[in-house]
FIKOLZA-1660 file (N, C-alpha, C; in steps of 0.1 Angstrom, whole numbers, plus 5000, padded with zeros to 4 digits):
% residues 183
   i   px   py   pz ch aa at
   1 1972 4293 5129  A  M  N
   1 1968 4283 5114  A  M CA
   1 1958 4289 5107  A  M  C
   2 1965 4293 5094  A  N  N
   2 1954 4300 5088  A  N CA
   2 1944 4287 5076  A  N  C
   3 1937 4277 5087  A  R  N
   3 1928 4271 5076  A  R CA
   3 1922 4272 5067  A  R  C
   4 1925 4268 5054  A  T  N
   4 1912 4269 5043  A  T CA
   4 1903 4262 5043  A  T  C
   5 1892 4259 5042  A  P  N
   5 1879 4257 5044  A  P CA
   5 1878 4248 5027  A  P  C
   6 1870 4233 5027  A  E  N
   6 1873 4228 5013  A  E CA
   6 1864 4237 5005  A  E  C
   7 1868 4238 4990  A  P  N
   7 1859 4242 4980  A  P CA
   7 1846 4242 4982  A  P  C
   8 1836 4249 4981  A  G  N
   8 1824 4255 4981  A  G CA
   8 1818 4250 4999  A  G  C
   9 1828 4254 5003  A  R  N
   9 1824 4251 5019  A  R CA
   9 1824 4264 5029  A  R  C
  10 1825 4269 5041  A  V  N
  10 1824 4281 5044  A  V CA
  10 1834 4274 5063  A  V  C
  11 1837 4282 5070  A  D  N
  11 1839 4273 5085  A  D CA
  11 1837 4276 5091  A  D  C
  12 1830 4272 5106  A  A  N
  12 1819 4278 5117  A  A CA
  12 1817 4291 5117  A  A  C
  13 1832 4298 5115  A  A  N
  13 1835 4311 5118  A  A CA
  13 1818 4322 5110  A  A  C
  14 1817 4319 5097  A  V  N
  14 1812 4322 5089  A  V CA
  14 1797 4322 5092  A  V  C
  15 1795 4310 5095  A  T  N
  15 1779 4305 5098  A  T CA
  15 1775 4306 5112  A  T  C
  16 1785 4302 5120  A  L  N
  16 1783 4302 5138  A  L CA
  16 1785 4316 5145  A  L  C
  17 1796 4321 5135  A  G  N
  17 1793 4331 5139  A  G CA
  17 1785 4345 5135  A  G  C
  18 1775 4339 5131  A  L  N
  18 1757 4349 5129  A  L CA
  18 1754 4349 5144  A  L  C
  19 1755 4335 5149  A  F  N
  19 1746 4338 5165  A  F CA
  19 1757 4348 5173  A  F  C
  20 1769 4345 5174  A  A  N
  20 1777 4352 5184  A  A CA
  20 1775 4364 5182  A  A  C
  21 1779 4374 5171  A  A  N
  21 1777 4393 5167  A  A CA
  21 1757 4390 5166  A  A  C
  22 1752 4386 5168  A  W  N
  22 1734 4388 5169  A  W CA
  22 1737 4391 5190  A  W  C
  23 1745 4382 5193  A  L  N
  23 1746 4381 5204  A  L CA
  23 1752 4393 5212  A  L  C
  24 1761 4394 5206  A  V  N
  24 1771 4408 5212  A  V CA
  24 1761 4422 5212  A  V  C
  25 1758 4418 5196  A  H  N
  25 1743 4430 5196  A  H CA
  25 1738 4436 5203  A  H  C
  26 1730 4421 5207  A  D  N
  26 1718 4421 5213  A  D CA
  26 1725 4420 5229  A  D  C
  27 1731 4420 5237  A  L  N
  27 1738 4422 5249  A  L CA
  27 1740 4440 5253  A  L  C
  28 1742 4447 5244  A  E  N
  28 1742 4460 5237  A  E CA
  28 1729 4467 5241  A  E  C
  29 1717 4464 5232  A  E  N
  29 1704 4465 5235  A  E CA
  29 1703 4465 5246  A  E  C
  30 1706 4450 5249  A  L  N
  30 1698 4447 5270  A  L CA
  30 1703 4456 5277  A  L  C
  31 1714 4458 5278  A  A  N
  31 1718 4466 5286  A  A CA
  31 1717 4483 5283  A  A  C
  32 1717 4485 5276  A  T  N
  32 1706 4502 5272  A  T CA
  32 1695 4503 5271  A  T  C
  33 1685 4494 5267  A  V  N
  33 1673 4498 5264  A  V CA
  33 1659 4504 5276  A  V  C
  34 1665 4499 5287  A  P  N
  34 1653 4503 5298  A  P CA
  34 1663 4518 5303  A  P  C
  35 1670 4520 5305  A  R  N
  35 1677 4534 5308  A  R CA
  35 1670 4544 5294  A  R  C
  36 1673 4541 5281  A  W  N
  36 1671 4549 5271  A  W CA
  36 1659 4551 5267  A  W  C
  37 1650 4542 5272  A  T  N
  37 1639 4538 5265  A  T CA
  37 1628 4555 5280  A  T  C
  38 1637 4547 5294  A  R  N
  38 1627 4558 5305  A  R CA
  38 1634 4578 5300  A  R  C
  39 1644 4568 5292  A  T  N
  39 1647 4590 5297  A  T CA
  39 1648 4596 5279  A  T  C
  40 1648 4591 5270  A  R  N
  40 1649 4597 5258  A  R CA
  40 1635 4595 5249  A  R  C
  41 1623 4586 5254  A  I  N
  41 1618 4583 5250  A  I CA
  41 1606 4599 5251  A  I  C
  42 1604 4604 5263  A  P  N
  42 1597 4615 5266  A  P CA
  42 1600 4627 5253  A  P  C
  43 1615 4628 5255  A  E  N
  43 1621 4641 5245  A  E CA
  43 1618 4637 5235  A  E  C
  44 1620 4626 5229  A  L  N
  44 1612 4617 5211  A  L CA
  44 1604 4625 5211  A  L  C
  45 1589 4621 5219  A  R  N
  45 1577 4621 5219  A  R CA
  45 1573 4637 5215  A  R  C
  46 1579 4645 5223  A  R  N
  46 1580 4661 5222  A  R CA
  46 1584 4667 5205  A  R  C
  47 1598 4656 5199  A  R  N
  47 1600 4661 5191  A  R CA
  47 1594 4653 5180  A  R  C
  48 1589 4646 5176  A  F  N
  48 1583 4638 5171  A  F CA
  48 1572 4636 5170  A  F  C
  49 1559 4645 5174  A  P  N
  49 1543 4644 5175  A  P CA
  49 1534 4639 5160  A  P  C
  50 1542 4636 5153  A  Q  N
  50 1533 4627 5142  A  Q CA
  50 1535 4613 5146  A  Q  C
  51 1542 4609 5152  A  V  N
  51 1542 4593 5158  A  V CA
  51 1537 4590 5165  A  V  C
  52 1529 4577 5160  A  P  N
  52 1507 4573 5169  A  P CA
  52 1515 4574 5181  A  P  C
  53 1510 4577 5189  A  E  N
  53 1511 4573 5207  A  E CA
  53 1514 4557 5206  A  E  C
  54 1505 4552 5200  A  R  N
  54 1503 4537 5199  A  R CA
  54 1518 4530 5200  A  R  C
  55 1527 4539 5191  A  L  N
  55 1542 4531 5191  A  L CA
  55 1550 4537 5198  A  L  C
  56 1546 4547 5212  A  W  N
  56 1560 4556 5219  A  W CA
  56 1552 4542 5231  A  W  C
  57 1541 4541 5236  A  R  N
  57 1536 4528 5246  A  R CA
  57 1547 4518 5245  A  R  C
  58 1543 4509 5231  A  S  N
  58 1550 4499 5227  A  S CA
  58 1568 4498 5229  A  S  C
  59 1570 4512 5228  A  M  N
  59 1586 4516 5227  A  M CA
  59 1584 4509 5247  A  M  C
  60 1577 4517 5251  A  E  N
  60 1581 4517 5264  A  E CA
  60 1577 4501 5269  A  E  C
  61 1572 4495 5266  A  G  N
  61 1569 4487 5268  A  G CA
  61 1578 4475 5271  A  G  C
  62 1592 4479 5258  A  M  N
  62 1602 4468 5255  A  M CA
  62 1612 4472 5271  A  M  C
  63 1607 4476 5278  A  R  N
  63 1619 4476 5292  A  R CA
  63 1625 4463 5291  A  R  C
  64 1625 4458 5304  A  G  N
  64 1635 4447 5314  A  G CA
  64 1630 4435 5309  A  G  C
  65 1619 4427 5319  A  R  N
  65 1618 4413 5313  A  R CA
  65 1611 4407 5302  A  R  C
  66 1609 4423 5292  A  E  N
  66 1598 4417 5276  A  E CA
  66 1611 4417 5277  A  E  C
  67 1616 4427 5268  A  F  N
  67 1624 4427 5264  A  F CA
  67 1636 4417 5263  A  F  C
  68 1642 4411 5274  A  A  N
  68 1646 4400 5277  A  A CA
  68 1642 4385 5273  A  A  C
  69 1632 4391 5269  A  V  N
  69 1622 4377 5270  A  V CA
  69 1621 4376 5252  A  V  C
  70 1617 4390 5249  A  A  N
  70 1618 4388 5233  A  A CA
  70 1633 4386 5224  A  A  C
  71 1643 4388 5231  A  M  N
  71 1657 4386 5229  A  M CA
  71 1662 4369 5228  A  M  C
  72 1653 4364 5237  A  A  N
  72 1653 4348 5239  A  A CA
  72 1647 4344 5226  A  A  C
  73 1633 4349 5224  A  G  N
  73 1631 4341 5212  A  G CA
  73 1633 4347 5196  A  G  C
  74 1641 4360 5200  A  V  N
  74 1648 4361 5181  A  V CA
  74 1665 4357 5184  A  V  C
  75 1663 4357 5192  A  G  N
  75 1679 4344 5191  A  G CA
  75 1674 4327 5190  A  G  C
  76 1665 4320 5193  A  L  N
  76 1660 4309 5189  A  L CA
  76 1662 4311 5178  A  L  C
  77 1654 4321 5166  A  V  N
  77 1653 4321 5152  A  V CA
  77 1672 4321 5147  A  V  C
  78 1673 4332 5152  A  V  N
  78 1687 4333 5147  A  V CA
  78 1701 4317 5149  A  V  C
  79 1697 4314 5160  A  A  N
  79 1706 4302 5166  A  A CA
  79 1703 4289 5153  A  A  C
  80 1692 4292 5151  A  S  N
  80 1685 4278 5145  A  S CA
  80 1689 4282 5131  A  S  C
  81 1692 4294 5123  A  A  N
  81 1694 4299 5109  A  A CA
  81 1714 4298 5112  A  A  C
  82 1720 4299 5124  A  A  N
  82 1731 4302 5122  A  A CA
  82 1735 4286 5121  A  A  C
  83 1732 4275 5125  A  A  N
  83 1730 4261 5132  A  A CA
  83 1727 4258 5115  A  A  C
  84 1713 4260 5107  A  D  N
  84 1713 4256 5093  A  D CA
  84 1729 4258 5081  A  D  C
  85 1727 4271 5084  A  G  N
  85 1742 4278 5078  A  G CA
  85 1749 4265 5082  A  G  C
  86 1753 4263 5091  A  H  N
  86 1762 4256 5093  A  H CA
  86 1766 4236 5092  A  H  C
  87 1754 4232 5088  A  R  N
  87 1750 4220 5085  A  R CA
  87 1753 4220 5070  A  R  C
  88 1746 4233 5063  A  T  N
  88 1746 4233 5047  A  T CA
  88 1761 4238 5046  A  T  C
  89 1770 4236 5051  A  G  N
  89 1783 4247 5044  A  G CA
  89 1780 4263 5039  A  G  C
  90 1770 4269 5045  A  G  N
  90 1769 4285 5039  A  G CA
  90 1755 4288 5031  A  G  C
  91 1758 4271 5024  A  R  N
  91 1741 4271 5015  A  R CA
  91 1728 4276 5018  A  R  C
  92 1726 4273 5027  A  S  N
  92 1710 4282 5031  A  S CA
  92 1708 4291 5030  A  S  C
  93 1692 4286 5022  A  A  N
  93 1687 4302 5020  A  A CA
  93 1683 4310 5036  A  A  C
  94 1679 4301 5043  A  Y  N
  94 1675 4301 5054  A  Y CA
  94 1684 4311 5062  A  Y  C
  95 1697 4306 5060  A  Y  N
  95 1708 4317 5072  A  Y CA
  95 1713 4325 5065  A  Y  C
  96 1717 4326 5047  A  Q  N
  96 1717 4333 5041  A  Q CA
  96 1707 4346 5046  A  Q  C
  97 1694 4345 5041  A  S  N
  97 1681 4354 5044  A  S CA
  97 1679 4366 5057  A  S  C
  98 1687 4352 5068  A  V  N
  98 1683 4362 5083  A  V CA
  98 1703 4368 5085  A  V  C
  99 1710 4363 5079  A  L  N
  99 1721 4372 5079  A  L CA
  99 1722 4385 5068  A  L  C
 100 1715 4383 5063  A  D  N
 100 1712 4397 5047  A  D CA
 100 1702 4407 5058  A  D  C
 101 1695 4404 5066  A  G  N
 101 1685 4408 5075  A  G CA
 101 1687 4416 5086  A  G  C
 102 1698 4408 5089  A  F  N
 102 1709 4411 5101  A  F CA
 102 1715 4423 5098  A  F  C
 103 1725 4424 5093  A  G  N
 103 1725 4435 5080  A  G CA
 103 1719 4447 5081  A  G  C
 104 1713 4445 5075  A  L  N
 104 1703 4454 5067  A  L CA
 104 1697 4461 5084  A  L  C
 105 1692 4448 5091  A  H  N
 105 1690 4459 5107  A  H CA
 105 1704 4461 5112  A  H  C
 106 1711 4465 5113  A  G  N
 106 1722 4473 5113  A  G CA
 106 1719 4484 5112  A  G  C
 107 1724 4485 5096  A  L  N
 107 1714 4496 5094  A  L CA
 107 1705 4505 5100  A  L  C
 108 1695 4498 5100  A  V  N
 108 1682 4508 5109  A  V CA
 108 1687 4512 5115  A  V  C
 109 1695 4507 5127  A  H  N
 109 1699 4514 5137  A  H CA
 109 1709 4522 5133  A  H  C
 110 1713 4525 5122  A  L  N
 110 1726 4536 5124  A  L CA
 110 1711 4547 5119  A  L  C
 111 1699 4548 5114  A  A  N
 111 1693 4554 5103  A  A CA
 111 1686 4563 5118  A  A  C
 112 1685 4545 5129  A  Q  N
 112 1674 4556 5139  A  Q CA
 112 1684 4567 5148  A  Q  C
 113 1697 4565 5147  A  A  N
 113 1709 4570 5155  A  A CA
 113 1709 4586 5149  A  A  C
 114 1706 4584 5132  A  A  N
 114 1709 4596 5126  A  A CA
 114 1694 4607 5132  A  A  C
 115 1684 4598 5126  A  A  N
 115 1672 4603 5130  A  A CA
 115 1670 4614 5141  A  A  C
 116 1675 4604 5154  A  T  N
 116 1668 4608 5166  A  T CA
 116 1683 4619 5171  A  T  C
 117 1691 4621 5163  A  R  N
 117 1706 4627 5166  A  R CA
 117 1714 4623 5179  A  R  C
 118 1716 4612 5178  A  G  N
 118 1725 4607 5191  A  G CA
 118 1721 4594 5190  A  G  C
 119 1729 4586 5205  A  Y  N
 119 1731 4570 5203  A  Y CA
 119 1711 4563 5206  A  Y  C
 120 1713 4552 5200  A  T  N
 120 1702 4542 5207  A  T CA
 120 1703 4531 5206  A  T  C
 121 1695 4525 5215  A  P  N
 121 1706 4509 5213  A  P CA
 121 1702 4501 5204  A  P  C
 122 1717 4496 5202  A  G  N
 122 1719 4486 5191  A  G CA
 122 1727 4501 5179  A  G  C
 123 1730 4514 5182  A  S  N
 123 1737 4519 5174  A  S CA
 123 1756 4518 5174  A  S  C
 124 1755 4511 5187  A  A  N
 124 1771 4508 5187  A  A CA
 124 1776 4499 5183  A  A  C
 125 1768 4485 5187  A  T  N
 125 1778 4475 5180  A  T CA
 125 1773 4473 5164  A  T  C
 126 1761 4482 5157  A  S  N
 126 1759 4478 5141  A  S CA
 126 1774 4486 5131  A  S  C
 127 1778 4497 5132  A  P  N
 127 1789 4500 5129  A  P CA
 127 1806 4490 5127  A  P  C
 128 1804 4487 5141  A  L  N
 128 1814 4479 5142  A  L CA
 128 1819 4465 5147  A  L  C
 129 1804 4456 5146  A  L  N
 129 1803 4446 5140  A  L CA
 129 1790 4443 5135  A  L  C
 130 1780 4444 5140  A  V  N
 130 1768 4438 5127  A  V CA
 130 1767 4445 5111  A  V  C
 131 1775 4455 5108  A  V  N
 131 1778 4455 5096  A  V CA
 131 1790 4450 5087  A  V  C
 132 1800 4450 5098  A  P  N
 132 1809 4445 5089  A  P CA
 132 1811 4427 5090  A  P  C
 133 1807 4424 5101  A  F  N
 133 1804 4410 5100  A  F CA
 133 1798 4403 5089  A  F  C
 134 1782 4413 5088  A  T  N
 134 1777 4406 5072  A  T CA
 134 1788 4408 5063  A  T  C
 135 1789 4415 5058  A  L  N
 135 1797 4417 5047  A  L CA
 135 1806 4409 5046  A  L  C
 136 1818 4406 5059  A  W  N
 136 1823 4401 5058  A  W CA
 136 1819 4384 5053  A  W  C
 137 1809 4376 5063  A  A  N
 137 1801 4362 5059  A  A CA
 137 1796 4360 5046  A  A  C
 138 1792 4377 5039  A  R  N
 138 1787 4372 5028  A  R CA
 138 1802 4375 5017  A  R  C
 139 1809 4381 5019  A  G  N
 139 1821 4378 5012  A  G CA
 139 1830 4365 5013  A  G  C
 140 1828 4357 5026  A  R  N
 140 1837 4345 5027  A  R CA
 140 1829 4338 5015  A  R  C
 141 1809 4333 5015  A  L  N
 141 1800 4329 5009  A  L CA
 141 1801 4330 4996  A  L  C
 142 1808 4346 4990  A  R  N
 142 1808 4346 4974  A  R CA
 142 1824 4333 4972  A  R  C
 143 1828 4340 4980  A  R  N
 143 1846 4337 4978  A  R CA
 143 1843 4318 4978  A  R  C
 144 1837 4311 4987  A  A  N
 144 1834 4298 4986  A  A CA
 144 1825 4294 4970  A  A  C
 145 1819 4302 4969  A  G  N
 145 1807 4301 4960  A  G CA
 145 1791 4294 4957  A  G  C
 146 1792 4298 4972  A  V  N
 146 1779 4294 4979  A  V CA
 146 1771 4306 4980  A  V  C
 147 1771 4316 4980  A  L  N
 147 1762 4331 4979  A  L CA
 147 1752 4332 4969  A  L  C
 148 1742 4330 4974  A  R  N
 148 1731 4330 4960  A  R CA
 148 1727 4343 4961  A  R  C
 149 1726 4349 4951  A  P  N
 149 1725 4361 4943  A  P CA
 149 1712 4367 4949  A  P  C
 150 1716 4382 4953  A  T  N
 150 1704 4390 4961  A  T CA
 150 1700 4400 4955  A  T  C
 151 1683 4396 4953  A  T  N
 151 1680 4415 4946  A  T CA
 151 1673 4424 4956  A  T  C
 152 1668 4430 4953  A  A  N
 152 1662 4447 4962  A  A CA
 152 1655 4438 4967  A  A  C
 153 1640 4428 4959  A  K  N
 153 1637 4425 4962  A  K CA
 153 1633 4415 4977  A  K  C
 154 1647 4405 4978  A  D  N
 154 1655 4395 4987  A  D CA
 154 1658 4402 4994  A  D  C
 155 1662 4414 4995  A  A  N
 155 1665 4423 5012  A  A CA
 155 1652 4435 5015  A  A  C
 156 1647 4436 5006  A  A  N
 156 1636 4440 5016  A  A CA
 156 1630 4432 5022  A  A  C
 157 1628 4415 5018  A  L  N
 157 1618 4407 5025  A  L CA
 157 1628 4403 5035  A  L  C
 158 1645 4400 5037  A  S  N
 158 1649 4394 5045  A  S CA
 158 1647 4409 5062  A  S  C
 159 1645 4423 5056  A  L  N
 159 1646 4432 5063  A  L CA
 159 1634 4426 5069  A  L  C
 160 1618 4430 5062  A  G  N
 160 1609 4422 5066  A  G CA
 160 1606 4414 5074  A  G  C
 161 1610 4396 5074  A  L  N
 161 1611 4390 5083  A  L CA
 161 1621 4391 5093  A  L  C
 162 1630 4402 5096  A  A  N
 162 1637 4397 5104  A  A CA
 162 1626 4414 5114  A  A  C
 163 1622 4424 5108  A  G  N
 163 1610 4426 5114  A  G CA
 163 1598 4417 5120  A  G  C
 164 1595 4408 5116  A  V  N
 164 1586 4400 5116  A  V CA
 164 1585 4392 5130  A  V  C
 165 1601 4389 5132  A  A  N
 165 1609 4380 5140  A  A CA
 165 1604 4389 5149  A  A  C
 166 1606 4400 5148  A  A  N
 166 1612 4408 5164  A  A CA
 166 1599 4418 5169  A  A  C
 167 1593 4417 5160  A  V  N
 167 1572 4419 5161  A  V CA
 167 1570 4407 5172  A  V  C
 168 1568 4398 5166  A  G  N
 168 1563 4384 5169  A  G CA
 168 1575 4379 5182  A  G  C
 169 1585 4382 5182  A  A  N
 169 1586 4380 5193  A  A CA
 169 1584 4388 5206  A  A  C
 170 1581 4402 5205  A  H  N
 170 1579 4409 5216  A  H CA
 170 1560 4407 5218  A  H  C
 171 1552 4406 5206  A  A  N
 171 1546 4394 5212  A  A CA
 171 1542 4383 5215  A  A  C
 172 1548 4374 5217  A  A  N
 172 1548 4362 5224  A  A CA
 172 1557 4373 5238  A  A  C
 173 1566 4374 5239  A  A  N
 173 1571 4376 5253  A  A CA
 173 1562 4387 5261  A  A  C
 174 1554 4393 5257  A  R  N
 174 1543 4394 5264  A  R CA
 174 1530 4389 5268  A  R  C
 175 1528 4378 5256  A  R  N
 175 1513 4365 5260  A  R CA
 175 1524 4357 5275  A  R  C
 176 1538 4356 5270  A  V  N
 176 1545 4345 5279  A  V CA
 176 1543 4352 5291  A  V  C
 177 1552 4371 5296  A  L  N
 177 1550 4371 5303  A  L CA
 177 1533 4376 5316  A  L  C
 178 1523 4376 5309  A  S  N
 178 1509 4379 5313  A  S CA
 178 1505 4362 5316  A  S  C
 179 1510 4357 5310  A  V  N
 179 1506 4350 5314  A  V CA
 179 1510 4341 5337  A  V  C
 180 1522 4343 5328  A  R  N
 180 1530 4339 5340  A  R CA
 180 1524 4351 5352  A  R  C
 181 1522 4360 5352  A  R  N
 181 1516 4369 5360  A  R CA
 181 1503 4367 5364  A  R  C
 182 1494 4358 5355  A  M  N
 182 1480 4349 5355  A  M CA
 182 1478 4340 5367  A  M  C
 183 1492 4333 5363  A  G  N
 183 1495 4319 5372  A  G CA
 183 1498 4319 5388  A  G  C
% end
């Protein structure tokens, strides 16, 4: 049954689908980050000596529990954006910004894989799910007449906010886990 949503609204697949697509993508990352950081970072350190040691150490810290807790933190952001998008029929600026950040984040994964000349966590689902879902959802928003115009500045802000959410979630995860160890 191919049901057309009422004019000016989009169906739940467009809005709540953001969380589903994010979850599949992040499950790929959760499954691959520990082994990838253990096996690839030493090689990448040698290949890219100009990268600050602090960055390599922070990447090594993304194994296991910290990554899972940080993933849950980012999941709260994505879930709240998807819910707001659903509540507003896709009109929410918050939802659209997170959707754009998600898609651009997928392009970053592809750039990382190209730069390292190999697989990086998240680079399998990026071309198969992240980027196509984002383009599809934006197309549905456009057809419904609710897509907000996006400038280069808006896109940069969306990507920047995605980065801030990820960094903030990792900082919160470190804090939560350190308090848990102390208690």
